[in-house]
Structures are given as structure tokens and as C-alpha cells.
C-alpha positions as CSV (number, residue, x, y, z in Angstrom):
1,M,-72.3,-65.0,-53.2
2,N,-71.0,-68.7,-53.2
3,K,-67.4,-69.7,-53.1
4,Q,-67.2,-70.5,-56.4
5,T,-68.0,-67.2,-57.7
6,K,-65.7,-65.6,-55.2
7,L,-63.2,-67.6,-56.4
8,V,-63.8,-66.6,-60.0
9,L,-63.9,-63.1,-58.8
10,E,-60.6,-63.0,-57.1
11,R,-59.0,-64.6,-60.0
12,S,-60.3,-62.2,-62.0
13,I,-59.1,-59.1,-60.1
14,F,-55.8,-61.0,-59.9
15,F,-55.1,-61.4,-63.5
16,T,-56.5,-57.7,-64.2
17,F,-54.0,-56.5,-61.7
18,V,-51.0,-58.7,-63.4
19,F,-52.1,-57.6,-66.9
20,V,-52.2,-54.0,-65.8
21,C,-48.9,-54.2,-64.2
22,F,-47.0,-55.8,-67.4
23,G,-48.6,-53.2,-69.4
24,L,-47.4,-50.5,-67.1
25,I,-43.9,-51.9,-67.2
26,I,-43.8,-52.2,-71.0
27,I,-45.1,-48.7,-71.6
28,N,-42.4,-47.4,-69.1
29,E,-39.9,-49.5,-71.0
30,K,-41.0,-48.0,-74.4
31,Q,-41.1,-44.5,-72.8
32,D,-37.4,-45.0,-71.4
33,L,-36.4,-46.3,-74.5
34,F,-37.8,-43.4,-76.6
35,I,-36.3,-40.6,-74.1
36,T,-33.0,-42.5,-74.4
37,K,-33.0,-42.5,-78.2
38,R,-33.8,-38.7,-78.3
39,V,-31.4,-38.0,-75.4
40,E,-28.5,-39.8,-77.5
41,K,-29.6,-37.9,-80.9
42,K,-28.9,-34.7,-79.1
43,L,-25.8,-35.8,-77.2
44,N,-24.6,-37.1,-80.9
45,D,-25.8,-33.9,-82.8
46,Y,-23.4,-32.0,-80.0
47,I,-20.6,-34.2,-80.7
48,E,-20.8,-34.0,-84.2
49,K,-21.1,-30.3,-84.1
50,K,-18.1,-29.6,-81.8
51,Y,-15.7,-32.4,-81.9
52,N,-16.1,-34.0,-85.2
53,K,-12.5,-33.4,-86.3
54,L,-11.3,-35.5,-83.3
55,N,-10.0,-38.7,-83.7
56,L,-12.5,-40.6,-81.3
57,E,-14.1,-43.8,-80.2
58,K,-17.5,-43.4,-78.9
59,S,-18.8,-45.6,-75.9
60,P,-22.7,-46.5,-75.7
61,I,-24.7,-43.9,-73.8
62,K,-25.0,-44.6,-70.2
63,Y,-27.6,-43.7,-67.5
64,K,-27.0,-43.2,-64.0
65,N,-28.5,-40.6,-61.4
66,T,-30.7,-38.8,-63.8
67,T,-27.6,-38.2,-66.3
68,F,-27.1,-39.4,-69.5
69,T,-23.5,-40.1,-70.4
70,I,-21.0,-40.8,-73.5
71,K,-17.6,-41.2,-73.1
72,L,-15.3,-40.2,-76.0
73,S,-11.6,-41.9,-76.0
74,S,-8.8,-40.9,-78.4
75,K,-8.1,-43.6,-80.9
76,D,-4.4,-43.3,-80.0
77,N,-4.9,-44.1,-76.2
78,I,-8.0,-45.1,-74.6
79,N,-7.2,-43.8,-71.2
80,Y,-7.1,-40.4,-73.0
81,F,-10.7,-39.4,-72.8
82,F,-13.5,-37.1,-71.6
83,Y,-17.3,-37.2,-71.2
84,V,-20.4,-35.6,-72.6
85,K,-23.5,-35.4,-70.2
86,Y,-26.9,-34.6,-70.5
87,S,-28.8,-33.5,-67.4
88,S,-32.0,-31.2,-66.7
89,K,-32.4,-30.5,-70.3
90,K,-28.7,-29.6,-70.4
91,I,-25.5,-30.7,-72.3
92,T,-22.1,-30.4,-70.9
93,D,-18.7,-31.8,-71.0
94,T,-15.2,-32.4,-69.7
95,Y,-13.5,-31.5,-72.7
96,K,-11.6,-28.5,-71.5
97,E,-10.5,-30.3,-68.1
98,D,-10.1,-33.9,-69.5
99,Y,-8.7,-33.6,-73.1
100,V,-7.3,-30.2,-73.4
101,K,-5.4,-30.2,-70.2
102,G,-5.6,-33.9,-69.8
103,K,-6.5,-33.9,-66.0
104,S,-7.8,-38.0,-66.1
105,F,-5.1,-38.9,-68.6
106,L,-2.0,-37.7,-66.4
107,K,-3.7,-39.3,-63.2
108,Y,-3.7,-42.4,-65.2
109,I,0.1,-41.8,-66.2
110,E,1.2,-40.8,-62.6
111,K,-0.5,-44.0,-61.0
112,K,1.5,-46.0,-63.8
113,L,4.6,-44.2,-63.1
114,N,3.9,-44.9,-59.3
115,K,3.5,-48.7,-59.9
116,E,6.5,-49.0,-61.8
117,I,8.8,-46.7,-59.7
118,T,7.5,-48.7,-56.4
119,K,8.4,-52.3,-58.3
120,N,11.9,-51.3,-59.0
121,T,12.9,-49.6,-56.1
122,S,10.8,-50.9,-53.3
123,T,10.1,-47.5,-52.3
124,Q,6.7,-46.2,-51.5
125,C,6.3,-42.6,-52.9
126,K,3.9,-40.2,-54.7
127,I,4.4,-39.6,-58.1
128,S,2.9,-35.9,-59.5
129,I,2.9,-34.3,-62.9
130,N,2.5,-30.6,-62.5
131,T,2.5,-29.7,-66.1
132,S,-1.1,-29.8,-67.9
133,F,-1.3,-31.8,-71.1
134,D,-1.5,-28.4,-73.5
135,K,1.5,-27.1,-72.0
136,M,3.5,-29.8,-73.0
137,R,5.4,-30.1,-76.5
138,D,4.1,-32.2,-79.0
139,I,6.8,-35.0,-79.0
140,I,6.2,-35.3,-75.2
141,K,2.5,-35.7,-75.8
142,E,3.2,-38.3,-78.4
143,R,5.2,-40.4,-75.9
144,L,3.0,-40.2,-73.2
145,L,0.1,-41.3,-75.6
146,N,2.4,-44.1,-76.7
147,E,3.3,-44.8,-73.0
148,E,6.7,-45.3,-73.9
149,D,9.5,-45.5,-71.4
150,L,7.7,-43.2,-69.2
151,I,10.0,-43.6,-66.3
152,H,13.0,-41.9,-67.8
153,L,10.7,-39.0,-69.2
154,K,11.5,-35.9,-67.2
155,I,8.1,-34.5,-66.2
156,Y,7.3,-36.0,-62.9
157,T,8.3,-35.1,-59.3
158,I,8.9,-37.8,-56.7
159,E,7.1,-36.9,-53.4
160,K,8.7,-38.7,-50.5
161,D,8.2,-38.5,-46.6
162,L,11.0,-39.2,-44.6
163,M,11.6,-39.5,-40.9
164,I,14.8,-37.9,-39.4
165,E,16.3,-39.4,-36.4
166,N,18.9,-37.0,-35.9
167,W,17.8,-33.7,-36.6
168,N,20.9,-32.0,-37.9
169,S,22.0,-30.6,-41.5
170,T,24.4,-33.8,-42.1
171,E,21.9,-36.3,-41.0
172,I,19.2,-34.7,-43.4
173,S,21.8,-34.1,-46.5
174,N,22.9,-37.7,-46.0
175,T,19.4,-39.2,-46.0
176,I,18.5,-36.8,-49.1
177,N,21.8,-38.1,-50.9
178,N,21.0,-41.6,-50.0
179,L,17.5,-41.5,-51.5
180,I,18.7,-40.0,-54.6
181,Y,21.2,-42.5,-54.9
182,K,18.6,-45.0,-54.9
183,F,16.7,-43.9,-57.7
184,N,19.8,-42.9,-59.9
185,E,20.9,-46.9,-59.5
186,K,17.8,-47.9,-61.3
187,N,18.2,-45.0,-63.7
188,I,15.0,-42.9,-62.5
189,T,15.3,-39.8,-63.5
190,P,12.3,-37.3,-62.6
191,K,12.0,-33.8,-63.2
192,S,12.6,-33.1,-59.4
193,F,11.9,-34.4,-55.8
194,Q,9.8,-33.0,-53.2
195,I,10.8,-34.4,-49.8
196,R,9.0,-33.9,-46.5
197,L,11.4,-33.9,-43.4
198,T,9.9,-34.8,-40.0
199,N,11.9,-34.5,-36.5
200,K,11.3,-38.1,-35.2
201,E,12.2,-36.5,-31.5
202,D,9.5,-33.7,-32.2
203,I,6.9,-34.9,-35.0
204,T,5.7,-31.1,-34.9
205,E,8.8,-29.9,-36.7
206,S,8.4,-30.8,-40.3
207,I,10.0,-29.1,-43.4
208,I,8.9,-29.5,-47.3
209,I,11.8,-29.4,-49.5
210,K,10.8,-28.6,-53.2
211,N,12.6,-29.0,-56.4
212,I,15.5,-31.1,-55.4
213,K,17.3,-32.4,-58.6
214,N,19.2,-35.4,-59.3
215,N,22.5,-33.3,-59.2
216,F,21.8,-32.5,-55.6
217,I,24.4,-35.3,-54.7
218,S,26.8,-33.8,-56.8
219,I,26.7,-30.2,-55.1
220,Q,29.8,-29.9,-52.9
221,N,28.0,-27.6,-50.5
222,N,24.6,-29.3,-50.5
223,E,24.8,-29.6,-46.6
224,Q,25.3,-25.8,-46.7
225,I,21.9,-25.7,-48.5
226,I,20.1,-27.9,-45.4
227,K,21.5,-25.6,-43.2
228,D,20.2,-22.4,-44.3
229,I,16.9,-24.4,-44.8
230,L,17.0,-25.1,-41.1
231,K,18.2,-21.5,-40.2
232,D,15.1,-20.4,-42.2
233,N,17.6,-18.5,-44.6
234,N,16.3,-18.1,-48.2
235,T,20.0,-17.5,-49.3
236,S,21.5,-17.1,-52.6
237,L,22.7,-20.9,-52.8
238,L,18.9,-22.0,-52.6
239,K,18.4,-19.6,-55.2
240,Q,21.4,-20.8,-57.5
241,Y,19.8,-24.2,-57.2
242,E,16.0,-23.1,-57.5
243,I,15.3,-24.8,-54.1
244,T,12.5,-23.9,-52.1
245,Y,11.1,-25.1,-48.8
246,E,8.2,-24.2,-46.3
247,K,7.4,-25.1,-42.8
248,D,4.8,-27.9,-42.6
249,S,2.6,-27.9,-39.7
């Protein structure tokens, strides 16, 4: 075989290889498109059958890690949404968790509140909403969906860690009072405070006090409440103000 014949043969093999590769790519793309269209129809049929009465915006279908996903968002607020997914020939959705209970939406609201409160008070804290969306009254739901004046809506708990230099009832009650004053000055009105107190001299000694209300600062015997907690006495005074506590390890 001379050099020219060999060169022609090599070129023929190369072009044949390229042609086959491109052909396979085109076939795979068409096959993927066919599968996507078929799955999309199944998802749309599922959505139409189960959720056609809801006021929803539908996202384009997405494919990742062998799962097809469509995001369905409320037209009242795009951050209030749930997912419908197709994987392993099965359709599932997050309607109950994300739309009925509002799990993802309330997490979004928590982050928004946290950002606003931190900005207004220069105080780092954690915000938690412990009531699911379906347990809230319609008037509260509407305000959340409109994201209207959230900071004054008493549905959230402010969680804060405090280091106590002198581990006694006077120091602790004064520290809690000062914290609440700081929020009150900015007209921030949570449902309650949850405060983790840690003894600076012995950081293994720590207590979490729950359900402290804004009115704690006006309770004449609020120091007695702290005394009872330090003595591990769940007294009638704590029950009266519905304050609970637990030792934190």
C-alpha cells in the first residue's frame, strides 16, 4: 500500500468516525428531547389533575441527577412554592410540606426578618417561626404573602445566646432586661424570646430559657424568676408567666 492510498484510507476512517459520532449525538439529543417531552406531559397531567384549582405559576421543566422537576409558585408570592418531581418512573411532590405547612416559605420569611432585625438593632440573633402556615389565620397568611410589616407581626421567636460574666440572678435578669429594652426601643415585637445563658467562668454551665415575653421587663419580681430557674425550681411563678427552661450541655 503506497503512502497516498494509506492517507486516503486514514482520512476515510476519520471522516466515518466523525460522521458516526455526530450521528450518535443527534440521536441522543432527539431521544433526550422525546423523553423530556413525554415526562413533561406526565407531570403536566398530574398537576392539572391535582392542583388545577390553585393560583400557580409553572416553571420550565428541569433535569438533574436523573430527576425531572417543575416548580409551582403562588401568583401571590413567588417565594411560596412547591415542587413536582419525576424519578424512577414515579411522580412525587412537596405540596404538603412546602405549600400546606409552608416550610420553604417560612424559612424565607425567617431570613428576611433576621436581616431586617440585625440591620435595625446591630444585634446578631436567630429568628424562628414555630407555627406552620396551615395553622395560621387567613389574615396572618395574607400579611405574610404580601410581606407587609413583618417585624411587628408577633409570630416569630428571637433566639439569642448571652455570655454572663457574674453568674447570679441579678446579673442575669439585668442582662435579659437590657436585651429586651434594645428591641423595644426599635419597636420590634416578637412572639417571644428564647435565650441561652452561659456562665463565662464555667462555659459548661448553661441554661436555655424559653417563652420570655416583652413584658418580662415590667414584671416586678422577674429576678425571682431567674432565682427559681438557677435553683432548678419550676415554681408557680414560672407557670404564671408560662416560662420554661432546660439545662444545656
